[in-house]
C-alpha positions as CSV (number, residue, x, y, z in Angstrom):
1,M,35.0,138.7,31.9
2,I,34.9,139.4,35.5
3,L,32.3,142.1,34.8
4,A,30.2,139.7,32.8
5,M,30.3,137.0,35.5
6,H,29.3,139.7,38.0
7,G,26.3,140.7,35.9
8,R,25.1,137.1,35.6
9,F,25.4,136.7,39.4
10,M,23.5,139.9,40.0
11,R,20.6,138.8,37.6
12,L,20.5,135.3,39.2
13,L,20.4,136.9,42.6
14,A,17.6,139.3,41.5
15,L,15.6,136.4,40.0
16,T,16.0,134.4,43.3
17,L,14.8,137.3,45.3
18,V,11.8,137.7,43.0
19,V,10.9,134.0,43.4
20,L,11.3,134.2,47.2
21,L,9.2,137.4,47.4
22,S,6.5,135.7,45.2
23,N,6.4,132.7,47.5
24,L,6.1,134.9,50.5
25,L,3.3,136.9,48.9
26,I,1.4,133.7,47.9
27,T,1.9,132.2,51.4
28,G,0.9,135.5,52.9
29,T,-2.3,135.7,50.8
30,A,-3.3,132.1,51.7
31,E,-2.7,132.9,55.4
32,A,-4.7,136.1,55.1
33,Q,-7.6,134.2,53.5
34,V,-7.6,131.6,56.3
35,T,-7.4,134.4,58.9
36,A,-10.3,136.3,57.2
37,F,-12.4,133.1,57.1
38,K,-11.8,132.2,60.8
39,Q,-12.4,135.7,61.9
40,A,-15.7,135.8,60.1
41,V,-16.6,132.5,61.7
42,A,-15.8,133.8,65.1
43,E,-17.8,136.9,64.6
44,A,-20.9,135.1,63.2
45,A,-20.7,132.4,65.8
46,A,-20.5,134.9,68.7
47,K,-24.3,135.4,68.6
48,D,-24.8,131.7,69.6
49,R,-22.9,130.4,72.6
50,D,-23.1,126.7,71.6
51,I,-22.0,127.3,68.0
52,A,-19.2,129.6,69.3
53,A,-18.0,126.9,71.7
54,F,-17.9,124.3,68.9
55,Y,-16.0,126.4,66.5
56,K,-13.5,127.5,69.2
57,A,-12.8,123.9,70.0
58,N,-12.6,123.2,66.2
59,S,-10.0,126.0,65.8
60,Y,-12.6,127.8,63.6
61,N,-12.1,125.4,60.8
62,A,-14.8,124.7,58.2
63,I,-17.1,121.7,58.4
64,W,-19.4,122.7,55.5
65,T,-17.9,125.1,53.1
66,S,-14.4,123.9,52.1
67,N,-13.7,122.1,48.8
68,S,-13.0,118.8,50.6
69,G,-15.0,115.7,49.8
70,Q,-16.1,115.4,53.4
71,D,-17.5,118.9,53.5
72,R,-19.3,118.3,50.2
73,R,-20.9,115.1,51.6
74,R,-22.0,117.1,54.7
75,R,-23.6,119.8,52.5
76,Q,-25.4,117.1,50.4
77,A,-26.6,115.3,53.5
78,L,-28.0,118.5,55.1
79,M,-29.8,119.5,51.9
80,K,-31.3,116.0,51.5
81,A,-32.4,116.0,55.1
82,I,-34.1,119.4,54.7
83,D,-35.8,118.1,51.5
84,E,-37.1,115.1,53.4
85,A,-38.3,117.1,56.4
86,D,-41.8,117.1,54.9
87,S,-42.1,113.4,55.3
88,H,-41.6,113.9,59.1
89,G,-44.2,116.6,59.3
90,L,-41.6,119.3,60.0
91,P,-41.7,123.0,59.0
92,V,-39.5,122.8,55.9
93,A,-39.5,126.6,55.3
94,R,-37.8,127.1,58.7
95,Y,-34.6,125.6,57.3
96,R,-34.4,128.0,54.3
97,A,-32.6,125.6,52.0
98,D,-32.9,127.9,48.9
99,A,-31.5,130.9,50.8
100,L,-28.6,128.8,52.1
101,L,-27.7,127.6,48.6
102,Q,-27.9,131.1,47.2
103,Q,-25.6,132.4,50.0
104,L,-23.1,129.5,49.4
105,Q,-23.0,130.2,45.7
106,A,-22.7,133.9,46.1
107,A,-19.9,133.7,48.6
108,R,-16.8,135.0,46.9
109,S,-14.5,136.1,49.7
110,P,-13.3,134.1,52.7
111,R,-15.3,136.4,55.0
112,E,-18.5,135.7,53.1
113,R,-17.8,132.0,53.2
114,G,-17.2,132.2,57.0
115,Y,-20.6,133.8,57.5
116,V,-22.3,131.0,55.4
117,E,-20.4,128.4,57.3
118,V,-22.0,129.5,60.6
119,E,-25.4,129.9,59.0
120,M,-25.3,126.3,57.8
121,S,-24.4,125.1,61.3
122,R,-27.3,127.2,62.7
123,T,-29.7,125.6,60.2
124,F,-28.2,122.1,61.0
125,L,-28.8,122.5,64.7
126,S,-32.4,123.7,64.1
127,L,-33.2,120.7,61.9
128,A,-31.4,118.1,64.0
129,R,-33.2,119.1,67.2
130,D,-36.6,119.3,65.4
131,M,-36.1,115.8,63.9
132,Q,-35.0,114.3,67.2
133,T,-37.1,116.0,69.9
134,G,-39.8,118.0,68.1
135,A,-40.3,121.4,66.4
136,L,-42.4,122.8,69.3
137,V,-41.9,123.3,73.0
138,P,-44.8,121.4,74.7
139,S,-45.1,123.6,77.7
140,T,-45.8,126.6,75.5
141,I,-48.8,124.9,73.9
142,D,-50.9,123.8,76.8
143,S,-50.4,123.9,80.6
144,G,-51.5,120.3,80.9
145,I,-48.6,119.1,78.8
146,K,-45.9,118.5,81.5
147,R,-43.7,116.5,79.2
148,Q,-40.0,116.7,79.9
149,V,-38.5,116.6,76.5
150,P,-35.1,114.8,76.4
151,Y,-33.3,117.6,74.7
152,R,-29.7,116.8,73.7
153,D,-26.8,119.2,74.2
154,R,-26.5,121.4,71.0
155,V,-22.7,121.3,71.0
156,S,-22.9,117.5,71.0
157,Y,-24.9,117.5,67.7
158,L,-22.0,119.3,65.9
159,T,-19.3,117.4,67.7
160,N,-20.8,114.0,66.8
161,F,-21.8,115.0,63.3
162,V,-18.2,115.8,62.3
163,K,-17.2,112.3,63.5
164,S,-20.0,110.5,61.8
165,N,-21.2,109.5,58.3
166,P,-23.3,112.5,57.4
167,S,-26.3,110.7,55.9
168,G,-26.2,108.1,58.7
169,F,-26.2,110.8,61.3
170,F,-29.5,112.3,60.0
171,R,-31.1,108.8,59.7
172,A,-30.4,108.2,63.4
173,L,-32.1,111.4,64.6
174,P,-35.9,110.6,64.4
175,P,-37.5,108.1,67.0
176,K,-36.6,104.5,66.2
177,T,-39.9,103.2,67.6
178,N,-42.2,101.0,65.6
179,E,-44.9,103.5,66.4
180,Y,-43.1,106.3,64.6
181,S,-42.4,104.2,61.6
182,R,-46.0,103.1,61.3
183,L,-47.2,106.7,61.7
184,M,-44.9,107.8,58.8
185,K,-46.5,105.1,56.6
186,E,-50.0,106.2,57.6
187,K,-49.0,109.8,56.8
188,L,-47.9,108.8,53.3
189,R,-51.1,106.7,52.8
190,L,-53.3,109.6,53.7
191,E,-51.3,112.0,51.5
192,R,-51.9,109.8,48.6
193,L,-55.6,109.5,49.4
194,L,-55.7,113.3,49.6
195,A,-54.2,113.5,46.1
196,N,-56.9,111.2,44.8
197,G,-59.8,113.2,46.3
198,G,-60.1,111.7,49.7
199,W,-63.0,109.4,50.7
200,G,-65.6,110.9,48.4
201,Q,-68.9,112.5,49.2
202,D,-70.0,113.0,52.9
203,V,-72.9,110.9,53.9
204,P,-76.0,113.3,53.8
205,S,-77.6,111.8,56.9
206,K,-77.4,112.2,60.7
207,A,-78.0,108.5,61.3
208,L,-78.5,105.3,59.4
209,K,-79.3,101.8,60.7
210,P,-79.5,98.2,59.4
211,G,-82.5,97.5,57.1
212,Q,-82.5,101.0,55.5
213,S,-81.9,101.7,51.9
214,G,-81.6,104.7,49.5
215,D,-79.0,107.2,48.3
216,A,-77.6,107.9,51.8
217,V,-76.9,104.2,52.3
218,V,-75.2,104.0,48.9
219,I,-72.9,107.0,49.8
220,L,-72.2,105.4,53.2
221,R,-71.2,102.1,51.5
222,N,-69.0,104.0,49.0
223,R,-67.3,105.9,51.7
224,L,-66.5,102.8,53.8
225,M,-65.2,101.1,50.7
226,A,-62.8,104.1,50.0
227,M,-61.7,103.8,53.6
228,G,-60.9,100.1,53.2
229,Y,-63.6,98.8,55.6
230,L,-65.7,97.1,52.9
231,K,-65.1,95.2,49.7
232,R,-66.6,96.5,46.5
233,S,-70.4,96.1,46.4
234,A,-73.4,97.6,44.7
235,N,-76.0,96.6,47.2
236,P,-78.2,99.7,48.0
237,S,-79.4,98.4,51.4
238,Y,-77.9,98.5,54.9
239,D,-77.1,94.8,54.9
240,E,-75.1,92.5,57.2
241,K,-71.8,93.2,55.4
242,L,-72.3,97.0,55.7
243,Q,-73.2,96.5,59.4
244,Q,-69.9,94.6,59.9
245,A,-68.0,97.3,58.1
246,V,-69.5,100.0,60.4
247,Q,-68.5,97.8,63.4
248,Q,-64.9,97.7,62.2
249,F,-64.9,101.4,61.7
250,Q,-66.3,101.9,65.2
251,L,-63.6,99.7,66.8
252,A,-60.9,101.7,65.0
253,H,-62.4,104.9,66.4
254,G,-63.1,104.0,70.0
255,L,-66.8,103.7,69.6
256,A,-69.2,101.0,70.8
257,P,-69.3,98.5,67.9
258,D,-73.0,98.1,67.6
259,G,-73.0,98.3,63.8
260,V,-75.4,101.3,63.8
261,A,-74.3,104.5,62.1
262,G,-75.7,106.8,64.8
263,P,-74.9,110.5,65.1
264,G,-71.6,109.9,66.9
265,T,-70.4,107.3,64.4
266,M,-71.7,109.3,61.4
267,S,-69.8,112.4,62.6
268,E,-66.5,110.3,62.6
269,I,-67.3,108.7,59.3
270,N,-67.7,112.2,57.7
271,K,-64.4,113.5,59.1
272,P,-62.2,114.4,56.0
273,V,-58.8,112.9,55.2
274,Q,-57.2,116.3,56.2
275,A,-58.4,115.9,59.8
276,R,-56.9,112.4,60.1
277,L,-53.7,113.6,58.5
278,Q,-53.4,116.4,61.0
279,S,-53.9,113.9,63.9
280,V,-51.1,111.7,62.5
281,I,-48.7,114.7,62.1
282,V,-49.4,115.8,65.6
283,A,-48.8,112.2,66.9
284,M,-45.4,112.2,65.1
285,E,-44.5,115.4,66.9
286,R,-45.6,114.0,70.2
287,E,-43.6,110.8,69.5
288,R,-40.5,113.0,69.1
289,W,-41.2,114.7,72.4
290,L,-40.9,111.2,74.0
291,N,-37.8,110.1,72.1
292,R,-36.1,108.3,74.9
293,D,-35.8,104.8,76.3
294,R,-39.3,104.0,77.7
295,G,-38.2,100.8,79.4
296,D,-38.6,97.2,78.2
297,R,-41.5,97.0,80.6
298,H,-43.6,100.2,81.0
299,I,-47.1,101.4,81.6
300,L,-48.8,103.5,78.9
301,V,-51.9,105.5,79.7
302,N,-53.5,107.1,76.6
303,L,-55.9,109.8,77.8
304,T,-57.8,110.1,74.5
305,D,-58.3,106.3,74.4
306,F,-59.3,106.1,78.0
307,S,-57.0,103.1,78.4
308,A,-54.0,101.8,80.4
309,R,-51.7,99.2,79.1
310,I,-48.7,97.3,80.4
311,I,-46.1,97.0,77.6
312,D,-43.4,94.4,77.5
313,K,-40.8,94.8,74.7
314,D,-43.4,96.5,72.4
315,R,-46.0,93.9,73.2
316,V,-49.2,94.6,75.2
317,S,-49.2,92.3,78.2
318,F,-52.3,93.7,79.8
319,E,-54.9,96.3,78.9
320,T,-57.8,97.8,80.7
321,R,-60.3,100.6,80.4
322,A,-59.7,103.8,82.3
323,V,-61.5,106.9,83.4
324,V,-59.5,110.2,83.1
325,G,-59.8,113.7,84.4
326,K,-62.9,115.7,83.5
327,N,-62.6,118.3,80.7
328,E,-62.6,121.2,83.1
329,H,-59.9,123.7,83.9
330,D,-58.6,122.2,87.1
331,R,-59.4,118.5,86.5
332,R,-57.8,117.6,83.2
333,S,-55.2,114.8,83.6
334,P,-51.7,116.1,82.8
335,E,-49.2,114.4,80.4
336,F,-45.9,113.4,81.9
337,S,-43.6,110.4,82.6
338,D,-42.5,109.0,86.0
339,M,-41.6,105.8,87.8
340,M,-44.1,103.5,89.5
341,E,-42.5,102.5,92.8
342,F,-45.2,100.8,94.9
343,M,-48.9,100.0,95.3
344,V,-51.1,100.5,98.3
345,I,-53.7,97.8,99.1
346,N,-56.6,99.0,101.1
347,P,-55.6,102.6,100.7
348,T,-56.7,105.6,102.8
349,W,-57.9,108.5,100.7
350,H,-56.1,111.7,101.7
351,V,-58.5,114.2,100.1
352,P,-56.6,116.8,98.1
353,R,-56.8,120.2,99.6
354,S,-58.5,121.6,96.5
355,I,-61.3,119.0,96.7
356,A,-61.6,119.4,100.5
357,V,-62.2,123.2,100.4
358,K,-64.0,123.5,97.0
359,E,-66.4,120.6,97.3
360,Y,-66.7,119.3,100.9
361,L,-66.4,122.5,102.9
362,P,-69.4,124.1,101.1
363,M,-71.4,120.8,101.8
364,M,-70.5,120.8,105.5
365,K,-71.4,124.5,105.8
366,R,-74.9,123.5,104.7
367,N,-75.0,120.3,106.8
368,A,-72.2,119.5,109.3
369,N,-72.9,115.8,108.9
370,A,-72.6,115.8,105.1
371,A,-70.2,113.2,103.6
372,G,-70.2,111.4,107.0
373,H,-67.9,108.7,105.6
374,L,-65.0,111.2,105.7
375,K,-62.9,112.0,108.8
376,L,-61.6,115.4,109.7
377,I,-58.0,115.5,111.0
378,D,-56.5,118.4,112.9
379,R,-52.9,119.7,112.6
380,Q,-51.8,117.3,115.3
381,G,-53.1,114.3,113.4
382,R,-56.1,113.7,115.6
383,A,-59.6,112.9,114.4
384,V,-62.0,115.8,115.3
385,S,-65.7,115.6,116.1
386,R,-67.8,117.6,113.7
387,A,-70.0,118.7,116.5
388,S,-67.2,120.9,117.8
389,I,-66.6,122.7,114.5
390,D,-68.3,125.9,113.3
391,F,-67.9,125.3,109.5
392,G,-69.4,128.8,108.8
393,A,-66.3,130.4,110.3
394,Y,-64.0,128.9,107.6
395,T,-63.1,129.8,104.0
396,E,-61.0,128.0,101.4
397,K,-58.0,129.9,102.7
398,N,-58.2,129.3,106.4
399,F,-59.9,125.8,106.7
400,P,-57.5,124.1,109.2
401,Y,-58.4,120.4,108.7
402,A,-57.3,117.6,106.5
403,I,-60.0,115.2,105.3
404,K,-59.4,111.4,105.0
405,Q,-61.5,108.4,104.1
406,P,-60.4,105.1,105.8
407,P,-59.9,101.9,103.8
408,S,-63.2,100.3,102.7
409,R,-65.0,99.1,99.6
410,R,-66.7,102.5,99.4
411,N,-63.3,104.3,99.5
412,A,-63.0,106.7,96.5
413,L,-59.7,105.0,95.6
414,G,-61.3,101.6,95.7
415,L,-59.2,98.8,97.2
416,V,-55.8,99.5,95.5
417,K,-53.8,102.5,94.2
418,F,-50.6,102.5,92.2
419,M,-48.1,105.1,93.1
420,F,-45.5,107.0,91.0
421,P,-44.8,109.9,93.4
422,N,-45.1,113.2,91.5
423,K,-45.7,116.9,92.1
424,Y,-49.1,116.7,90.3
425,N,-50.5,114.2,92.8
426,I,-51.6,111.9,90.0
427,Y,-51.8,108.1,90.3
428,L,-53.7,105.1,89.1
429,H,-56.4,103.5,91.3
430,D,-59.5,101.4,91.7
431,T,-62.9,103.0,92.0
432,P,-66.3,101.9,93.4
433,A,-68.0,103.8,90.5
434,K,-67.8,100.9,88.0
435,N,-70.7,102.1,85.9
436,L,-68.6,104.8,84.3
437,F,-66.5,102.2,82.4
438,A,-69.5,101.4,80.2
439,R,-69.3,104.9,78.5
440,D,-67.4,105.5,75.3
441,K,-66.1,108.9,76.5
442,R,-64.8,108.5,80.0
443,D,-63.6,111.8,81.4
444,F,-65.1,112.0,84.9
445,S,-62.3,112.1,87.5
446,H,-60.5,114.9,89.3
447,G,-57.3,114.1,87.3
448,C,-56.2,110.7,88.5
449,I,-56.6,107.6,86.4
450,R,-59.2,105.1,87.5
451,L,-58.8,101.5,86.3
452,H,-61.6,99.1,85.3
453,Q,-59.6,96.0,86.2
454,P,-57.2,97.2,89.0
455,F,-56.8,93.7,90.6
456,D,-55.7,92.1,87.3
457,F,-53.5,95.1,86.7
458,A,-51.8,94.5,90.1
459,Y,-51.4,90.8,89.4
460,E,-49.6,91.5,86.1
461,L,-47.3,94.0,87.9
462,L,-46.6,91.5,90.7
463,S,-46.0,88.6,88.3
464,K,-42.3,89.7,88.0
465,Q,-41.7,89.3,91.7
466,E,-44.3,86.8,93.1
467,R,-44.7,83.1,92.3
468,D,-48.5,83.5,92.8
469,P,-49.3,87.2,92.4
470,E,-53.0,86.7,92.8
471,A,-52.8,84.8,96.1
472,F,-50.2,87.3,97.4
473,F,-52.4,90.3,96.6
474,Q,-55.6,88.7,98.0
475,A,-53.9,87.8,101.3
476,K,-52.9,91.5,101.8
477,L,-56.4,92.6,100.8
478,A,-58.1,90.2,103.2
479,T,-56.5,92.0,106.2
480,G,-58.5,95.1,105.5
481,R,-55.4,97.1,106.6
482,E,-53.6,99.6,104.5
483,T,-50.5,97.8,103.1
484,V,-47.7,99.2,101.0
485,V,-46.2,96.7,98.5
486,Q,-42.9,97.9,96.9
487,L,-42.2,97.0,93.3
488,E,-38.8,95.3,93.3
489,K,-38.1,96.9,89.9
490,P,-39.8,100.3,89.4
491,V,-41.8,100.5,86.2
492,P,-41.8,103.6,84.0
493,V,-45.2,105.2,83.5
494,H,-46.0,107.4,80.5
495,I,-49.2,109.3,80.4
496,I,-49.7,110.3,76.8
497,Y,-52.3,111.9,74.6
498,R,-52.7,110.5,71.1
499,T,-55.7,111.1,68.8
500,A,-53.9,108.9,66.3
501,F,-52.0,105.8,67.2
502,T,-51.1,102.5,65.5
503,T,-51.2,98.8,66.3
504,P,-48.6,96.2,65.3
505,K,-51.2,94.5,63.1
506,G,-54.3,96.2,62.0
507,R,-55.6,99.7,61.3
508,T,-54.4,103.0,62.6
509,Q,-56.7,104.0,65.5
510,Y,-58.3,107.5,65.8
511,R,-59.8,109.1,68.9
512,G,-61.5,112.3,69.9
513,D,-59.5,115.4,71.0
514,V,-61.0,115.2,74.5
515,Y,-59.2,118.2,75.9
516,G,-58.6,120.1,72.6
517,R,-54.8,119.8,73.1
518,D,-54.1,118.3,69.6
519,A,-55.9,121.2,68.0
520,K,-53.6,123.6,69.8
521,I,-50.6,121.6,68.7
522,W,-51.7,121.5,65.0
523,N,-52.3,125.3,65.1
524,A,-48.8,125.8,66.4
525,L,-47.3,123.5,63.8
526,S,-49.2,125.3,61.1
527,K,-48.0,128.7,62.3
528,A,-44.4,127.2,62.3
529,G,-44.8,126.3,58.6
530,V,-46.1,122.7,58.6
531,S,-48.7,122.1,55.9
532,L,-50.7,119.3,54.5
533,R,-49.5,117.9,51.2
534,A,-51.0,115.6,48.6
535,V,-48.6,113.0,47.2
536,R,-49.1,111.4,43.8
537,G,-48.1,107.9,43.1
């Protein structure tokens, strides 16, 4: 009996050992799997400093690939955001959704899952940044785009994402401006038009005018009906209603609204839907580059529209025509943002060095008294008589004088300039050359922005700090002396370039690509994988 009891004890002991060993093996296997996953994550993330920093802080735990409900929701949100990237005009192929899903489904081992984990984070970062601040780097497209994009820290995207509702996080990324929302609606409208054949046949005429009739007039009428500028009509003549429709088209495209379909107007009328859709997609990308707080009150200069506006809480408080830099290599106005700090009434024009040596020095070599309204200033700040200067002895490199024009109504800056000090030496100002504002296309300056109604512009700016801004301004002006007036609250200035832009109520506006910058942006977007799509329904 003692032997029997001893045998049962030994079997029980053996069974207990087997169970203990099994538990140890299971625990060891689980721990080995976790270790293998984390090691794979660390290895894959090592190629990207930001991703590596995030996973190190997160103890190399999964945020995408576990079986948890939260990871499943994150995966779904990422795939949905990729699927909807087309609606934002983003390069969907860049995010490789199909490849990601295949990798995820094919991952059998913890190591394979670790590699997919990091790849999903890499894709997420690419998509998140593209949605928020654009798919392109502006400075690589054109040297005139000086835009400082408000890039967010890449680690912060991952850190904030794991703390957020996944779908809500993606919805919050694109610009929240009314402009961006309206551009998205216009994009969808044009995509539906594209699916239905566009606006129909091009008008087979270089120009048409009121009173004419014939097939070309009928085609013009049909095209304007398809564009929404004219109600249905079968009248074959260029009547008053057609003239009004042409005027409405001209207003929406920055043309003189004379109601005559001349060569310029006809060229715009015959632009296809695809061209307008490209402009809208480029405008959306540009809007992402400017995805920042623009200021409740700010100044918006649109170079393609040749206009300057003061905006108060998304409402235009003041608007005036503008002249921008000439479409030449060293004269095109740059795009950037800064803060307007002060205005100068009765300004002195300090002629930029490039203008002094490239334009005025050659003139004075031919005739020492040329441009007699300008003063030459030596390095000690003293005015110098031209009679004592041998202009032939100087070149662009060694010309030792500064050139200034004293305050006057003939001053190149007019009677007021608006300053937002910047390294590009660009500002807004008055001009004595008022005739240029009558042109449709107004690129004539050396780069600065000339205003058609500079006094009214000043009054509006001063309205926030002066009880009677007009009287205040005119009193300073009457002295004839150069006077600096500080703005008590600096105003952000955004110099933008939009060939497509919207209005709160009314039609989307289209303008010419005066410097060819939007064409460059579209080419870059196209190379990145953005394409035009036709949408049914």
